[in-house]
N, C-alpha and C positions, 0 to 999 in steps of 0.2 A: 516804110510808115509807124512810125512809134505810137506803144500801146493806151497810150494817152488816146492816142487822137482820133483810137480804133474804138473805144468805150463806149459803149451804150452811155446817150444822157440821165436814163433814167440809175446809173449805179456810179455816180461821178463821186456818191459819197463813198469810194470804194478808193479812192487817189488819198485819203489819209493813210501814209503809213502810220504802223505798229511798233510802237517804238520797246520791245518783248523780246528779250533775247529768251529763247526755249533753250535749257541744259535739264540737267537733272535737279542740277540745285534751286531754280525758279518754277518747275515743274506743277509740287502744292499749292503758290500764289495762283498759280495758273488755273489753276482745274478750281481750287476755295471760290474764285472772281469768276468764272465762267459759267462751273453748279449754282451758284447764288442768281442766277438768273434764271435758273428752268424753276418749274409751277414743283414749292413743294410735292413731298411721294407724296399726303398726307387730304391735297388736295385734286390731287391727279384722278384722272376720269379712268381710272382700266379696277380692275379685279387682282389683289396680288395672289400669285400661287406661290410655290417655292419648290427644284425638283433636286436632284442631285448630279451634279456632275459626274463626269466618266469617271472620277476618281475622288468619288465619294463627297465632294465639297458642294457645298448649300448654295442652289443659281436662280434667283430671282426670277419672275416671268412676268409680264404682266399681257392683262389681257383685255380685249375691247374684244367687247359686241354688240351686235348693231340693240337698236334700243325694239322693232317690232323681227320677235323670230321668224323665223320661216319653219313651216311643216317639213322640206326638207334639210337634209346634212348641209350647211355649209361651205362653200369651199373657204379658203383659210390663206393668210398673209405670213410667212415667218420676218421681221422688220427688226432690220439690226440697224442702231443709235451712228451715227458721223462722231469724229473727236478722235481721228487722225493715235488708233486704237489704246491712245493714251490719255481723252476725257471723253465725259460725257456718260448715260446714262437714258432709259427709257424712258423717264421725263421728258427731256430735252424737245419730244412730239407730242409732247400727250394729246392737246385740241387735234393736230393735225388725223394720228391714231385715231382718237375715239372719231371725228369727221368721219374718214374714209372706211370707218367699217359701218355709216349710219349710212354711207352712200353707194357703197359697195355689197351694201350685205353679206361682208366678211365678216368672220374670222380673225382678229390683230395676234398674237400672238411676240411681243416685243421680249430681246433679250438683255437683262442686264450682263453681262458677260462682264468675266473678269479684264483689266487693265492691262496693259505693260504701261511703264517695266518692271512693277511685282509678277508681273504672269508671264513673259514672255513666248513668241512661240513656239510650241499651239494652245496654247492655253485655252487662250480667247477663241481661238476656233474648232476643239473643244467643246467648250462652251455655248458653240449657235447648231452645232451636232448633238449636242446634249441635247437642245431643246426641241429642234424638229426629232428626233428617235421619241421626245412625251410627247412630240402632238399626236406622232402615228398609235404612239402604242397605247392616249388616250378621246381615241379618236371617237367611238362610240360615245365616251361621258360626257363630249366638248357641242358631240352633236357635225363632227366636223368630215366634211370629206375627204378620207387622206391621196387621193387622186387626185388632188386638185388643192395642193400645199404651195405657194408661190415664193421666192425666197426673196428677198427686196431691204434695198439700202444705199444709204445716202453717204457718198465722200469715203469716208475707211469703211462705214458698215456695209458699201457696195462693195469694196475689197472683198471683203470678210463675205457680202453673197456669193457672189463669184467663182470664191474660193472652197467653197461651203455644197454647193452645184457641183464643183472637183472633185471634192473626198466624194458626194456623195455619191458619183457615179462610179467611181472606182470602187466603193467598198459595194457595190448594190444591198444595200441594208433596208432604207430607207428613199420613195418616187418625193421629184422635184417638177413640177410639172411649167414651171416657169421662173427667168430671175429675172428685176425688174434692178438694172443699178442706174443711180444718179451720178454724175459728177464720180464714178469709182475712185479706189485708190489703189490700182492694181498692181504698177509696178518700183519695185527698191529701188532699183538706178535711178527713176529722177528726179533732176535735180543734183544729181553727180556727177565729179569726175566720169565716173563712168559710165554715163546716160546712154545710151545711143539715137538717144533725142537729141538735136538743137535746132530750138524752135526763140527766136528774137521778142515775138508777141505774146508769150506765154510768162507765167510768175511771177509781174509783176503786183500785183491786187489779188488780196485776201489774202490769201495761202502760195507760201514763195520755200522754193531753196532751200535754204538755211531748218527749215521746219520740216519740209519734206525730210529729209535724212534724219536731224534728229526723233520723228515717230517710226523711220527702219528702224533704224540703229534696238531705238525701246523693244519693236518688237522684234527684230531677230534675235536678243537674246545671243546667250554662243552658237544657234543654229549655223553649220558649212553652208548650206546651199551644198553638200553633196549626194544627196541622196534621191529619192524616187518623191518625198513630198512639197520639193519642190515649185512644185503649182501652188501647192494646196498654203505655202508661205508666199507668195509670189504669183497672181495666176496670168498674168504677163510673158514669162518666165514655161508655162506650161505650152506645150509638145506635141501632145493629144487632145487635141479640143471636140475631133467626134465624140459624137452620143451624148452633149452637153443640151442640156433644154431649154425651147426659144428663149429669144431674148432679143431685151426691151435694152437701150444703154443713150443718154442722156449726156452733155457735157457743151458746155460757154466755149465760144471758140478764143475767145485769151486765162483761161482756166489750164494752169501747170498744166494738168490730168490729159490733157485734150489729144497729145499726142499717140500716151501711150493708148489710151479709150480707141478713139478709135484703130489703133494699130489690131488690139486685142477682138472689138471687132470684126474688121475683117480678119482676122482670124476665124474666129467661129467659121462667117461666110465661107471662106475656103475649106471649110474642115464638116458644109456645110448643114451647119444650124442653123436656124429662122434665126435673123438679124432684121432688129429694128433699131437706126440710127439716127440721132441728130446734133446737128451741134448747130448751137443758138447765137448769132454775128454780135462781137461785141459786151458779151458775159463772160463777169471770170467764177472766178468759183465763187460759188456759194449766192447766188445771183440769186438764189430762187427765197433770200431770205428777205428783198426788197422790191418791192410791191412796180409792178407798170406790165407792157405790153408782151416783154419775151416772157416773164417770169409767168403769164395767164396761157402765154402757146404754151409753157411746160408742165403745168398741172392737166391740160385737156389735153397735152401726148403722154401724160403717163395715164391718167382715170384712163381714157379709149385704152393704153392696153393693160393695163391691168382686165376691166369689164372682161376683154377680148382670151386671155388667162383663163379668169376666175368662171368664166360661162363653163355651165352644164357639157360634157363631154356628148 
């Protein structure tokens, strides 16, 4: 059956093909167009603060606090935005994060990590690790419980969240309670000639192989994939998945990432990591940007998983 026949009717708007060609030459215009749709920083519902990255660079953090503060330390979410590693900022999810902070009574820290290709691997991941360290170092002042920090991200942000969980496990410096990965970008091989996946139902809508190849090339930079950091770069390549925090992972059945995501979830399960996996029928990448039954179900699933992960132990 062709992908068009498998697509849920709610997502027919994804059938309109994009005429944009992603390259180093076109990226500035693509960034400008996409970023123009985000809420301006001065209108965001967050409080901004700045810290230093691992090499002393300035790193912007956006804090979302619940309107009604608790007398007890709050659980926290470290949120990493999507955008293929090459575009995006916290404001792209501003209303979502502000509402989530209220609904879950949780402190959310969203990281304005540096983007590829200007900052290739490990730059963006280092920024996320620095933000995690800032949260733990300032736990008392922020009134957060450092034992209840969940890392969460959509798309490329989900890939960074998975990589951060691996990095934190390897370094044994900061705890992560759980990881919430929404259609995460995990495998740099997907969409290339070297991909281990062959699925004619995926990659037709929303996010396509050529875009994926370009973004991973930007993220890779000069990294040769020849050392122990390979799983930090592309979590699908991590050989040792034991000892990682519990994971919620969701993805659409028509998403280019569905094969890598399901394979990663199964790898976690085989390694003894608690996993909750959802594959939504008829849904392409970024399906949750369009209202409908599946998007509503996805939101319910994410909130329920967060509630479980964030509850006091």
